N, C-alpha and C positions, 0 to 999 in steps of 0.2 A: 469369581470373587477375588481370587489372588491377583488377577490382572488389574482389576479396578482399584484394589488396595495399593498396588505398586504405582500405577500411573496417577492415581488420585493423590498420592503423596508428593508429587512433583510440585515445585513452586509455580511453574508455567505449564498449564494443561492445554496442550494443543488439540484442537478439534479433531484432527485426523487420527490421533492416537486414542480418541474416545469411541471411534466408529465400531470396534468389536463389541462394545457394551450397549450400543443403541438397540439391537433387537430385544435385549432383556428389559430395557426401559420401556419399549413399546408394549411388550407383553405385560409388564407390571401395570402400566397405565390402563391397558385394555381390561385387565382383571379388576382394577379399581373401579372403572366406569361401570362394568357389569354388576359389581357389588352394590353400587349406588342404585342401579336400575332395579335390583332385587328388592330394595327398600322403598323406592319411589319410582314408579313407572314413568311418570311425567318428567321428573327431573332427570332421570337416567337417560331417557330417549333424547331429551333436549341436549344434554352434555355430549352424548355419543354423536349426535348429528352435527353439533357445533364443531367438535374437534376433528371429525372426518372432513367436513367442508373446509375448515381452516387449514388443515394439513394439505388438502388437495389444491387450494388456492395458492398457498405458499410454494408448493412444488411447481405450479405453473409459472408463478412470478420468477422463481429462481431459474427455471428452465429457459426463460426469455433471454438470459445472458448468452446462451449458446446459439441463439438465433441471430446474434449480432456479431460483427467483426471484432476480434479480440483487440483490446486497447493497444497492445504493443505493436500490432500490425498497423492499426490506424495511425499511431504515432510515427511509426517508421515511414509510412507513405508521406506523411506531412513533412517529415525531415527531408526526405529525398526531393520533395517538391518545393520547399521553402528555404532550405539552408544551403548556401553555396558549397560546392565541392571544395575539399581541402580545408574547410573551416575547422577550428579547434573546438572539440566537444569534450566536456567533462562529465563522466558518469560516476557511479558510486560502486565501490567494491562490495562484495557479498550480495550483489544483485545482478540480474540479467542485463547485459549491455544492449544499448540501442544506438543506431537502428539495427534491425535484423535483416538478414539477406532476403531479398524479394526479387525473384526472376534474375534479371541481369544486374540488378542493383545490389551492392554489398557495402558493409561498413568500411571497407578499405578505401572508399571514396573520401573519407574524412580522417582528420588527425585526432584520434580518440585517446583520451587519457582517463585515469580513474583517481578519485579522491579516496584515500585510505582512511575513512572516517572513524573506524573502530579503534585506531591507535590511541594510546593514552594521551590525555590533554596535558599540554605543558607549553612553555614559551616557544619551543621549536615548532609546535603545531600551529601556532598563530602565524609564524613566518611561512610555514608550509602552505596554509590556506591562502595567505596573501599573495604568495608567488603564483600559485596555481590559478587563482581567480583573476589575477591581473593579466595573465597570458591567454586565458580561454575566451571564446566568443559565445559559447552557449553552455548551460548546465542542464543536463537531462536527469530528472529524478524518475526512475522507472516504477517505483511503488513506495508505500509508506513503511517499508521494512526497516529502514534506518531512522528516519525522522520521527516515525510513530512511537519510538521508544526513547531515543537519545534526547529529544527535546524536553522530555519530562524527567531527566536525570541530571539536573544542574549541579548536584553535589559531586557526582562522579565525572560528568562531562560538561563543565561550565563553559568551555570555549565552543564546543560543538553545539551545545544547546543555544548559545548566543548566535552562532553562525546561522542556524536554521531560522531563528526568530528574525534576524536581520535580513536574511535572504527573502523570506516571505513578505517582509515589510517593504522590500525594495530599497533597503539602505546600503546594499553592497554594489549598487550600480547595475544590478540585473533586474530585468522586468519580465514577469511571466507573460509569454506570448502565445502559449497554447496549453490546453488541459484536455485530457481524454479520460472519460469515465464510462462505465457500463454497470449500472445497478439493476438488481431485480426490479421488475415492473409488471403491473397488471392493470388493464383497463385505464391506462394513462397515469396510474399512480406509481411514482418512483419510490422505492424503499432504499434510502441511503444506509449502507452497511459499513461506513467508514469506522464506526465505533466497535465493530466486531473483532473477534480475535484475529490477529494478523494473518495467519495462514488461511483463514476462511476466505480472504480476498486476494492476497498478493499473487497467487499462482494463476488463476484463470480470469480475473477481471480487476487488475490493479488500476489505481489512479496514476496516470502518467502526466508529469508536468515538465514543461520546457521553458527555460529562462534565457533571455538574450542580454548580453553585456552591452547595454546602451550608453552608460555614462563613462565607461572605460577608466575606472579609478586606478590610480597607480598602486604599486605594491606598498609604498609607504602609507598612503591614505587608508588602504584596506587593513594594514597592520594596526593602525591607530584605532580604527572602527571596531575591529575584532577584539581588542584588548578589553578584558573583563574589568569593569570599574570596581 
């Protein structure tokens, strides 16, 4: 009780910190279902069967993630096969870098830099984005860890929010050339969990996106485009 009161008071309730409380929720739900069964055998049996089957099917669908290659590995293989050696790659800080080392292949084959996206938004940051984007050949977004929150905080991050909107719209000269996902699935039905709590997805089955700098906009052009009107 003390633990759930403490964690439950947090503004952001990460799923992994709720795990110690799950056994008690399961016991409480089981007790509730058997109380219903005590009052109505038909309804109780139906609900118990329904929730047991639903739980089992969800477990199978989520387990399917671990029968597939992890998206970071798949994306890394794609990078090694499709992006020329010594290309300039831009990643994001506070996230895992790509590509990962695979056998004799290593990230050292590329010129890798990071965008420090969490820094405060100001005019200097516009120049920073413009300079980095004009120099790079690819942008690699390893998960929704950053854009999944910062895009929706225009009051605090007006420039960064605009940066992501423009990037995804193709207005910064970059085109999405590859996307790698791995969602829970069962019987051919895919369950898109992009709307789940961030850490539910970004560690073991993140969506990876790769953008290529096709239009090669100049630093000046990018600076004008990124300026919040």
